Structure formats: C-alpha cells, structure tokens
C-alpha positions in Angstrom: 84.1 121.1 275.3 87.9 120.9 275.0 87.8 119.8 271.4 85.8 122.8 270.3 88.4 125.4 271.2 91.2 123.4 269.6 89.1 122.9 266.4 88.2 126.6 266.5 91.9 127.6 266.9 92.8 125.3 264.1 90.1 126.8 261.9 91.2 130.3 262.7 94.9 129.5 262.1 94.1 127.9 258.7 91.6 130.6 257.9 94.1 133.4 258.2 96.7 131.3 256.4 94.2 130.5 253.7 93.3 134.2 253.3 96.9 135.0 252.9 97.1 132.6 250.0 94.2 134.4 248.3 95.9 137.8 248.5 97.2 138.7 245.0 101.0 139.0 244.7 103.2 140.9 242.3 104.9 138.6 239.8 108.7 139.0 240.3 109.4 138.1 236.7 106.8 140.5 235.3 108.0 143.3 237.7 111.6 142.9 236.6 110.5 143.0 232.9 108.3 146.1 233.5 111.2 147.8 235.3 113.5 147.0 232.3 110.9 148.5 229.9 110.5 151.6 232.1 114.3 152.1 232.3 114.6 151.7 228.5 111.8 154.2 227.9 113.9 156.6 230.0 117.0 155.8 228.0 118.7 153.8 230.7 120.3 150.6 229.8 120.3 148.4 232.9 121.6 144.9 233.7 121.1 142.7 236.7 117.6 143.8 237.4 116.2 142.2 240.6 112.9 142.7 242.4 111.9 140.8 245.5 109.5 137.9 245.4 106.3 137.5 247.4 105.2 141.2 247.4 101.5 141.8 247.7 99.6 143.7 245.0 97.9 146.0 247.6 97.5 149.8 247.2 100.4 151.5 249.0 102.7 148.5 249.3 106.2 149.8 248.8 109.2 147.7 248.1 112.6 148.1 246.4 114.1 146.7 243.3 117.7 147.1 242.2 119.4 147.3 238.8 122.9 148.1 237.5 123.4 151.1 235.3 127.0 151.9 234.2 128.2 149.4 236.7 126.4 151.3 239.5 123.8 149.6 241.6 120.7 151.7 241.6 117.9 151.1 244.1 114.4 151.8 242.7 111.4 152.3 245.0 108.2 150.6 243.7 104.8 151.7 245.1 101.6 149.8 244.1 99.2 152.6 243.1 96.3 150.6 241.6 96.1 146.9 242.4 93.0 146.3 240.1 95.1 147.3 237.0 98.5 146.3 238.4 99.7 149.9 238.2 102.9 150.8 240.1 105.0 153.9 240.4 108.8 153.8 240.0 111.2 156.1 241.7 114.9 155.7 241.3 116.9 156.7 244.4 119.3 158.9 242.4 118.5 161.7 240.0 119.2 161.1 236.3 120.5 163.7 233.9 120.4 163.6 230.1 123.7 163.5 228.3 122.5 166.3 225.9 121.9 168.6 228.9 125.4 167.9 230.2 126.8 168.5 226.7 125.1 172.0 226.7 126.7 172.6 230.1 130.2 171.8 228.8 129.7 174.0 225.7 128.7 176.9 228.0 132.0 176.7 230.0 134.0 179.9 229.8 137.0 178.2 228.2 134.8 177.4 225.2 133.1 180.8 224.9 132.6 181.6 221.2 134.1 178.3 220.1 132.4 175.6 218.0 132.6 172.6 220.3 131.5 169.0 219.6 130.6 167.0 222.7 130.1 163.2 222.7 129.1 161.7 226.1 129.7 158.1 227.1 126.0 157.6 227.8 122.7 159.2 226.9 121.7 159.4 230.6 123.8 159.9 233.7 122.8 158.6 237.1 123.9 160.7 240.0 125.3 158.0 242.3 127.5 159.9 244.8 131.1 159.8 243.8 130.4 158.2 240.4 132.3 159.5 237.4 131.2 159.8 233.8 133.0 161.1 230.8 132.4 163.1 227.6 134.8 163.6 224.7 135.1 167.3 223.7 136.6 168.5 220.5 137.2 172.2 219.9 136.4 172.6 216.2 138.2 176.0 216.1 141.6 174.7 216.9 141.2 170.9 216.7 142.1 170.3 220.4 140.5 167.3 222.1 139.6 167.0 225.7 138.1 164.5 228.1 135.5 166.1 230.4 135.0 164.0 233.6 131.8 164.6 235.5 131.8 163.5 239.2 128.6 163.5 241.1 128.8 164.9 244.7 125.4 163.5 245.8 122.3 161.7 244.5 120.6 165.0 243.7 122.6 165.8 240.6 125.2 168.2 242.1 128.4 167.7 240.3 131.9 168.9 239.4 133.7 168.9 236.1 137.4 168.2 235.4 138.7 169.0 231.9 141.9 167.3 230.6 143.6 167.3 227.2 143.1 164.0 225.4 
C-alpha cells in the first residue's frame, strides 16, 4: 500500500514536469530577429536587442525585451496575441516621434517665421527617453545662418523642450 502513493506522487510530479516540456515556447533568437525587423519597419535602427529565453507561447503571456536606440536602452513590452500563428504585439515603453514632424515644428518657431529654413535631424525617429537629447541642424536660407536645435525630452510621452544655438 505504501508503494502506491509514492509511485503516484512520482507519476504526478513527472506528469506535470512532462506537460511543461510540451508547452510551446517562444524562440529567443526568432523573437529578437522579429523585433529587429519591426523596429526597422518603424525606421528605428537598434542594436543590442535582447529578449528573454524560455517564454511560453500562450495567449496573454507578457514579457519584456530590450534594445538600444541612439545609445538609449528601450524596454519593449511583448504580448502573445495568437499562439497558433505565433503573433505577438510590440509596445515600446517610450513614445517615438518622426524627425520630419520635429523638423516642421522647428520651421514653425517664431524666430523662423517667413524664412526659408532647411532642417536636417540626426535621426529619422526620436525616442522620448526622459532627459535624452537629440539634435537637428538648421540653416536659414534667407541669411545663411546655421543653428543647432537640441531637443530634450521631459518624459516618455513625447513632451519636450527646444534649445537653439548658433553653429
């Protein structure tokens, strides 16, 4: 009688461990590659992409990957949305802003009203990591003066301040 419960406990322990082995997991290498592709599609050049290993491909599973953009570490939340197709949803922790939108903002500044201004930003996309700084070169084609516009993000929601300095 004593052998039966021990055998049963062993079977139950192995059974739950065995079931765990059968649960599909997210491939770390594939996830990092997919994140790199997703970032590139959103005009973000990233380096040092890292996703955790041993994550389950189960609907609703949420985990975090990290990558570096413009020397800033960016956490990216990953949510498994459809395990049968391997579909996930990516959500960077910080808002991104397109360089062309920021260039329009610079051109609209009062000091450049009615001026023909050329703006060249350091990146196509800016990531609003709090306290991060990004630059754009500004040339006033009316008088030839050159400036450096420095954008400093106040928070991860895209709120920012500009500083304009002669180049």
